[in-house]
N, C-alpha and C positions, 0 to 999 in steps of 0.2 A: 835574333830571329824569332818570331813570333811564335810558338809551338802550333802545329796544325791539328785542329779537330779531326780525330780520325773519320769522322763521318764524311768529312769532304775530300779525302783522298782519292777517291774514284774519280771525281769531277774535276779536280786538280790534274789527276792523270791524263784523263781524256782531253784536256785543254794543252796539255804538254805534247800528246801525241799529234793532235792538230798540228801545232805549231810545226813540227817535223816533217808534215805530209805534202805532197805533191799540191793538194787544194789551197794549203797555206801559201806555197810557193807562187801558184798561180794568181791567188789574190793579191799578193805583192807586186807581182808583175803588171796587174792591170792598176794598180793605185795603192801606195802605202798607206792611206788615211782611211778613204770613203771604201764603203759604207759603213756607218755605224749601226750595232755595237759588236758587230761579229766577226771583224776582219782581225789580223793579226797584231795590228797597232794597239786595239783595245784589249785584247786577249792578255797580251804582253804586258800591257799597263797595269791590268787587274792582279797578276802574278806578281808584280813589283810591289803594288800597294799591300798586298798580303806579305811581303818580305820574302817571296819565292822567287826572286830573280835568279837565283842560281840554278834553278830547275828549268829555266828557259833554253832551249835547244840552242847553241851556239849557230847552227845553219840558219835558224830565223833570225838571229840577231844580225849575222852578216847580209842576209837578203833585206831585211827591213834597212840597213843603212846603204845599201846599194841602191834600192829602189828611192829613197830619199835623196840621195847624190842626183840620181839620174832625173827625178821627177819635179823637185821643187826648183823654182828660181830662187836666188840667194839675196833677193831685197824685197823690201814692203813697199810697192807703189803708192804714192799718195792720191795719184790722179789716174783717170781712166788713159790717158795719153801716153802716161808712163808704162804701161801694162805692154811687154813685148808682143808681137804677132803670134799668134796660135797659142797664146798662153790663157788658160781657163782661169778665171778671176777666184773662182772658189776650190778647184783642184789643184792647181798649179802654185799658188801663192800660200806658203804656210803662215800661220797665225802666232802670235808671240805666245800664247798659252799652248798651244800645241808643241813648239819648240821646246819650251821650259820642261813640258812633262817628258818629251823625247830624250831630252839631255840627262835627266834624272833616271830616266829608264836605263839607257844606254851605260851609264856612269856605274849604276848597280849590277850591271852584267859584266864590270870589268872591263869596259872599253875604255880607251884614252879619247875622249870625245874631241878634244881639242886637236888630236893629231888626225882623226878619222874624218870629221866634220867641222874644219877650223872655221868656217863662217858663222856657226852658230853662237858662240860667246859674244864676239863682237856684235852680233845683231842686237843681244839684250841691251847692250850700253849705247848703241846708236839710236834706239829708238825709246829711250827713256824721256819723257815729257818734262817742262819744267816743274810740275806740279810733284815730281818724284816717280810717277806711273808710268804705265805704258797703256796702248789701246789698240785693241784688233779693229776699230772702226778707223779706216783710213782718214776718213773726214775730220778727225779729231787733230790730225797733222797740219791741216790747212786752215783751221778755225783761228779767228783772232783771238779767242779766249780756249785754248786747247784744255780738253778735261780728260784724265785718265779713267780707266776702267780697274776696279778692284779684282775682277774677275781675270782681265788679261795680265795683270801686274805679278800675282803671287807665284806663279809657276817659273817664271824668269829669275824673280828673286830666290826661291827657293834652290835653283840650278846652282845659281852663282854661290850661295851662302853654302849650302850643303855637299856641293861636289867640287870643292876646290881643294885640292890636295897641298898645294904650295901657299905661301902667304899672298894674299890679295894685291894686286896692286893698286896705286893711288885712284886710278879709275873706277876700279872694282870696290874700292871702299866706298867713293863717293855714290856708286850706283846702289849699293847696299844702305847707307846712311840715308839717301835721298828717299828710297823705297820705304824705308821704315818709317820716316817722317811722315810720308802720304798715308801710311796706314794709321799712324797716330793723330794725324790731324782730322782724320774722320772717325777717330775712336772705335776704329775696325768694322764700322757698319753704318755710320751715321752722316749724313749730308752735313758739310760746313756751314752752307748758307743758313739753313732752317733747324738743323739738330735732329731731322726726323730720321726714320729708318730707312735706308736706301732701297734694301729687298728684305721682306719677311723672311722669305726663303732663308736666307743666311742665319737664321736663328735656329733652323732646323739641322739637325746632322744626318749626313747620308754616307754611304760606302757602297761601292768604290765612289771616289770623288772625281777622278780623271782631272778635268780642269775647273770644275765647279769650285765654289769658296763658301766657306761657313765661319762662324767666328772662332772655332777651335783651330783651323785651319791658320787665321789670321795670329791668333795667340801665340801659337808653335813656333811660327816664323819670327815674331818679336821677340819671345823669349831664348830660342838659340841666339837671333842675331844680338840680342842685350848681352848675353853671356859670352860669346866669342868676341865682340867688338869692346866690351868693358864699359857698356854704355847701363845708365839708369832708365827703367822704363816710369813715365809719370804716371801715378795712381790715378789721376782723374781720367786717364784714357783706356785704363785696363781693369779698373774696380768693378764697373758694370758687367762687361763680358765674361770676367772671372765669376760673377755672381752668377751670370745666367748658365755657365756650365756646371757650377756646383748643383743648382736647381735640378740639373738634367740627369744627375746620376740615380741609379737604381741599385741602391747598395754599393759595391766596389765598380759597378760597371757603367760605361755611357751606353745608351740605345740608339738605334737608328730611327728617326722620324720622318725620313722622306727618301723617296727613290730619284736619285738625283736625275737620272737616264730615261725616266718614264716619259712617256707622249712626245717624243722628240720625232722628227723627220730626218732624213737622210739622202744625200745623193746615192743613186744607183745607176747601173748602166742597164738600160733597156733591152730588149731583145734585138732592137735595130742598133746598138752600142751607144745610142744618145743617153747622156746622164740626166735623169729627172729626179724629181723629190718624191719620196716614197715613206712610208712607215719604218722606223728603224726596226731591226730585230736584236735578239739578244741571244746567249747561249747558257747552258746549264750550270758552270759555275757561278756566272755573273748573277742569274736568277736568285740562287742559293745564297750568296753571301749579302744582297742589298735587301734582304727582307726586312721590312719595318718593325718595329717594336722588338727587336733582337738584341740582346746584349752583344757589344761590338768589340771583341778585343783589340783590334788595331786603332781604333778610336780611342779606347781606354787607355792605350800605351802612350799615345802622344800626350793625352790628359795628364797622366803620371808624369811625365818628361817636362811638362809645363810647371806644374807644382813642384817638382824637386828643383827646378832653376830658380822659380820665382821665391819659393819658400827658404832659399838660402841668399836672398838679397841680390840674386842674378850673379 
């Protein structure tokens, strides 16, 4: 676990206290996910990314699992006609990246996720597209030439790679290997057809990530995948991303250079109970750890792990 900066302790404790509060329980009763970024879902994910999952109150974990079980349908409809009556397309249908983050969070909290929520792991494998990735845009699954989304793909891959205590099944191995191929085909951030950068934001590092993607997140997955699966990573796919990461080092640390969650809108319940789009709100701990141009110990930890694996020939 990453040692905690003592100056953050009061903000961490405030977050922990909130998660055990009646206010957090009421929020989860309304909706396990919305609104961003200050509901229990996001506060728990932040503590997880900080390596502080053991401080999340068990009552909050149990309430989150109950809310997820009650609130979400357990399939990803491709067409409007497949959405059951009374199901809100944004509030009641989970996306792949959200489930990937949730799985990792619960695993870090000591939950046997495959027993508590047995539908999530099969979900990842079921919705992998032929190119090796997944896409939270349902239109991809009815397209003649379906294409995945890197953002949608990484959290499910991480969940299966990092949160499996037993040997992987052949289906899970194919899932991981095809996902790794998808990332390698894109050289982590480039379009296959043109070689151009898919999204310039991916060259910048932010914390917390939640479900967002960047080069370091992709490199970390590939390094651990190669190490655990006994694979070799082609230099042509990782040499450039590795160089870009080295150039970002400030002494021994990586710094954040973007606030991933800035400027985002969210669904929230209005006074009449209707859910509408509003500007997203944050909370103290999130504001403090997401400041840009600040040495980030958690991103630096991941970079050190990448170098350790790749430096010994994977």
